[in-house]
N, C-alpha and C positions, 0 to 999 in steps of 0.2 A: 388458250384456243379458245374460242367461244363456245358455250355449250350449245348442242345441236337440238332439235326438237324433241329427240329421244331423250334428252338428259333432264326435259322439263318432268318432273315426276306427276302423276296423275291425284298424287296425294298432297300438293303443292296447297295449302291455305290462301285466302286472299286475307289476310290480314294486314291493315295500310301501313304503309312506310313508315319510320318515324316522324320524317318531313311531311309526311301528311298529317298526321295525328298534333305536330308541334303547331300545323297553323290552324288548329281550332275545330269545334266540333261541327261547324257548316261545310269542310271541307271533307272531314272524316267523312258526315252523311253521303256527301256527294260521290266519294269515292263508293259508301257499300250500296249507294245508287246503281251508281256507273254498271257492277259487276252484278246485280240483282237481275238488269233488264234485257243482259244477254245470256240465253240460257245454256249456250254450249260450254261444257267446264274446258274442253281441250281450249278453246279460244280464250277464253279467261285466264287460263294457266300463262298463254302467251303473252297476253295483256298485262297481266302481273307482272311478269317478267320484264317487259319491258317498261313499265312505270317504275319500278324498281332500280333499274340502269337509268332511266333520266332522272331520279331523284336522289342518286347515290352521286351522278356526275355535278348537278347542282351543289351539292354540298362539297363536292372537290373543287368549284370555283367559289367556294365561299358563301354561297349562298343560301341564307335558311329560311327567309318571306318570301312565299310565292307571288306575292307582289312585285317582287326586285327580277322576275324572270322575264328575259327578253328574248325577242327572235333570234339577238345574234348568239344567246344562250344555247336555244334550242337547235342555231345551226352547228354551233361548236360540238355539243352533244352526237350529231349526223356524223361529222368528221371524225369524231373521236372514236366512234363505233368500227366506222371501215376502217381505221387506222389499226385496231384491235383485230381486225380481221373477221368482222361480222359479214354476212353475206347481204346483198342488196333487197332481197327479200323478205329476210327477218325483219332487218332495220325498216322497211318500210310498214310492218306488222307494229313496231315497237313505235313507230310515230305515228303512226292513226290511232294507238292507242292514247297517246299523248296530245293530239290533235282531240278527239273527243272527251277525253275526261276532262280538259282545260274547257271545253264547251260547256261541260255540266258544271264545272266551277261558277262559268258564267250565268249559267241559269239558275243556281243558290246563289248569286250573288256575292262570291269569293273574287271575283277579276270582272271587272266589268269590259276587256277586251280577251282575246284570246291570243297569246305570244305566239303560238305557235301555225296559227293562220298562215302568218306568210312564209312559212319554209316551205319549200317545195320538197315533195317526197324522192329518194331517188328512183332513176330511172332504170328499168331492168330491160336490155336488149335480145338476150337470148331467146332464142326461136326453138329453142330444144330444152327438154324437159333432165334435172340434173339426177332424178332417180336412176339410181342402177336398173337396168334391164337387163334380163337373161331371157336366151331363146327356148322356144315352146321343145326343145328336146330336152334339155336342160331342166324345166318344168316336169315333165314327161319322167326324167331320171330321179328327181329328189320324189314326186309321188310314189313311183315304181320299189324305191328303197327305204320307204317307211313299212316297217313290220305290222301286221295287225293281228299283235298276240293280246294286247291292251285296251282299254278304253282309252287311254293317253294317246295310244298309237292311231286309234280309229279317227279321234278328236283333231290331231294333227291334220291327218290327210284331210278329214274334212273341210278343215278351215282354211288349209293353203286351196285345196280345189274351189272354195265358194269364193274368195280373192279372185282366182284366176278367171272362175267362169261367170262371175256376175258382176265385176268392177266394183263391188263392194269396197269402201275404206273400212279398215281394219276395226276404227270405234263402233260402226253403224252394223260391223259384222259381230262383234263382242256383244252388241246391244239384243242382240237377235233373241226370242222366244221358241219355242216350239208351234207356237200359233202362227207365226211367219212365215213358217214353212207349209203354206197352204197347198191343198187340192182343188186345181178348179177342174171339173169336169176330169179330162185325163190327163192336165198338164198341172205340173208341180210348178207353185211361184214362191218368191223370195219376196218379202213384203218390210222393208226396214224403214230407217228415220236416219238421214242423211245430216250433216252440218247445217245450220241455218234452219233446221228441223223440216227441210224439204223431204218428204215424201217417196222413197226408193222402190219401185217394183220389177224384178225382172225375173223372165222365165227361167227356170232350170233347166242348163245342159244335161244330157242323158247321161253324161260322165258324173256330174256332179251329183245328179242323183243318184245314181248307182252307191256313192261314197256317203252321200248323207243318209241314204236307206239302210245301208249297212252301221253307220256308227248310232245312229238313234235307238233300231231296232236291238242291237246288241246291249246296247246301254241301260234298254227299257225307257229313253226319254218318251218318245214315239207317243207315250200315250197319256204324256203328261205335259197340256200344252200351254201352263204357266211355266213352266223351269226356263231358264236359261239353255240353250243349245251349246254353248260353249263354257264351259265349266273347267275350274282349277281342277287340280289331280292330285292325290296322295304320292311320296315320296316314294314308297315301297309300293309294287303292285301297279301303280299306274291308275288308281280308281278314281271315277269322279267325286268331287268331295259336294258340288248340290252351291258353290259360291262362286263368284265370279272369275273369269280368267282375264288380268288385266293386259295392257298392249305393251309394257315393258316385258312381261312373262310370256309373251308370243313372239317378241322380240327375240327374245333369246333360243325360243324353240326353233323359231324360223332358221335362226342362225348356225344351231345346233343341227338341225336334217339337213341344211345346205351342205354343210364340212361333210355329214356322214355318205352324203350321196357324192362327195369329191368336186362340189363345185365351191371353188376356191373365189366368190366375190365378197363384195363390200355390200349385199343385200340388206332389206330391210322389208317391212311387213309390205310396206307399200308398192315394193317391187314387182309383186305379184297382180299388182291390180294395174300399175304400169304396163305387164308384159303383157298382161289378157287385153288391154286396148290395143297396144301397139301391134300385139299376134294378129287382131281382128284388122287392123288397117292393112298390113303387109300383106293378110289375103284376101285384099279388093275391098274390104267392107268401108263403106261410105263414113266421112267424117260425121256428116250430120247424124248418122244412126249411133254412130261410136258417142255422140256427144249427149245424145237422147239416154242411152244405156248408162254412162258414166253419172248420169244426175249432174253435168255443168249446166252454168248458167249461160255460157258462148261456147263456142266453137275457139275461140282462140286459146283456152285454156286446154282444150282435147288437144289443138294443132301440136303443144310440147310433146305429146305422147306417141308423134309420127315419127319412125325412125324410116321409113322407106327411102329416103336420100341415103340412109347407113348400105343398104342394101345393094343401091343402083352404083356407089361407090366400090363395095367389096367386086362387083362385077365389072364396073371400068379400068380398076386398077391391074387385071387381068391384061389388060392389054400392052402394058408395059414391059415389053421380050426387048433383052439386050443380047 
């Protein structure tokens, strides 16, 4: 099976593939420059994975010189990855990386034309997102099941609550520092940075404020503005370490907390952001306001979280009486 986004570890380096190195210093320099211009590390990891797969595919075809790459080879890569089971959304990202990197090679004088320009990206037609979404009662079930005995317990409760109530992506949530939990008058705000270096500001829901305050005050972090809000914890005692809490550890935490609450769903970090947006829309919130709060560039992305049709289907199915 192809790797999921979760399988791409945040520690993956940007070492050029052997194909790139063999094609000389100009192409190696283009590779380094390509990744230096994109400051989002998680996008870089996905792009690096796509380029690695592409150049491995070229080598499997017997191509060792970048000048020998033709549009048909890029198209063949596209078909081969679909046959291996890669989703179209992932493949679109990989082919975008190939296109942009080969553009960099043109600028550097490695290539005269970009062979990937003529290859169309795979079209995605799904109108509904694939992120597993749970219902609001299950969110409450998870939150209520977390004990409040250790610093780790309070951290986990606050992090899950933040993703649900603020629509923050996990990477942005884990990068927050205590100073980003701002007090403006009588209202708390969260101020973070999402992918693409977009500023994300959200007022704090009263339920989330209760979780955050208990966590920050109990751990003593409230008076340490430059410290990360969410930190890793010790194996014994669950004490904060002062070190970053990474996405993979958070994913494992989410799965563990869900199972402990009796939620046997294949959920992850993003499920809570998706559930928050879905709940907001199902309760009558507007799509445009959801777009703004989720920090999406356009409402098409936000629409993927709209599961109001699912509610209608559940109601209508009750009409089947035999």
